[in-house]
C-alpha positions in Angstrom: 119.2 -2.7 -19.5 115.8 -2.5 -18.0 115.9 -3.0 -14.1 113.1 -3.9 -11.8 112.4 -3.5 -8.0 113.6 -7.0 -7.3 117.0 -6.3 -8.7 117.1 -3.2 -6.6 116.4 -5.0 -3.4 118.7 -8.0 -4.2 121.8 -6.4 -3.0 122.1 -5.9 0.8 123.9 -2.3 0.5 120.8 -1.2 -1.8 118.5 -2.4 0.9 120.5 -0.4 3.5 120.5 2.7 1.2 116.5 2.4 1.0 116.3 2.1 4.6 118.5 5.3 5.1 116.6 7.3 2.6 113.2 6.1 4.0 113.7 8.1 7.2 114.7 11.3 5.4 116.1 12.8 2.2 119.8 12.6 2.0 122.6 13.7 -0.4 124.7 11.1 -2.2 127.6 12.1 0.2 125.6 11.6 3.2 124.7 8.1 2.1 128.4 7.4 1.0 129.4 8.3 4.7 127.3 5.5 6.0 129.4 2.8 4.3 132.9 1.5 4.2 132.9 1.2 0.4 134.1 3.8 -2.3 132.0 6.7 -3.2 132.0 5.4 -6.8 130.4 2.0 -5.5 127.7 3.8 -3.6 126.9 6.0 -6.7 126.5 2.9 -8.8 124.1 1.4 -6.2 122.2 4.9 -6.1 122.1 4.9 -10.1 120.4 1.2 -10.0 117.9 2.5 -7.3 117.2 5.6 -9.6 116.8 3.3 -12.7 114.3 1.3 -10.7 112.3 4.6 -9.6 112.8 3.6 -6.1 115.0 6.9 -5.5 114.3 10.0 -7.1 117.4 12.3 -7.5 117.1 16.1 -7.6 120.0 18.6 -7.7 120.1 21.7 -5.5 123.2 23.7 -6.5 126.1 21.2 -6.5 124.3 18.7 -4.3 122.3 15.7 -5.5 119.6 14.7 -2.9 118.0 11.3 -2.9 114.3 10.8 -1.9 112.7 7.6 -1.6 109.7 6.5 -3.9 108.0 4.0 -1.7 105.2 3.2 -4.1 107.8 1.6 -6.3 108.4 -1.1 -3.5 104.9 -2.3 -3.5 105.3 -5.1 -6.1 108.1 -6.7 -4.1 106.0 -6.2 -0.9 103.0 -7.9 -2.6 105.1 -10.8 -3.8 106.8 -11.3 -0.4 103.4 -11.0 1.5 101.9 -13.9 -0.4 104.4 -16.3 1.2 104.0 -14.9 4.5 101.4 -17.3 5.5 103.1 -20.2 4.2 106.4 -19.5 6.2 104.4 -18.8 9.5 102.7 -22.0 9.2 106.1 -23.8 8.6 107.7 -21.9 11.5 104.7 -22.8 13.9 104.9 -26.4 12.8 108.6 -26.4 13.5 108.1 -24.8 16.9 105.5 -27.4 17.8 107.9 -30.2 16.6 110.6 -28.7 18.9 108.1 -28.4 21.9 107.1 -32.1 21.3 111.0 -33.2 21.4 111.5 -31.3 24.5 108.4 -32.9 26.1 109.6 -36.3 25.1 113.1 -35.8 26.3 111.8 -34.6 29.8 109.8 -37.9 30.1 112.6 -40.1 28.9 115.1 -38.2 31.2 
């Protein structure tokens, strides 16, 4: 099965793993200790992130280290970025509407 970055970031646990590994390289066990789910479940999430080339895994002795490959997140960032202006405009419009309502309620009150 071919996976892509959007599948990788669709799951909140995988997003949390990405955030953890973005700060520093961690072992699979280090990552698993941060979650209240089984180690095999974490390993499955790490496998998906690796298949999407977001995490690089390398072995040192018996330990498996995970390193972030941030350039693989660029397509998702670019896709999300194109909607940023649209959402900012909608939020600003809603904020203006609420301000107008508050102003009206003060006049009527």
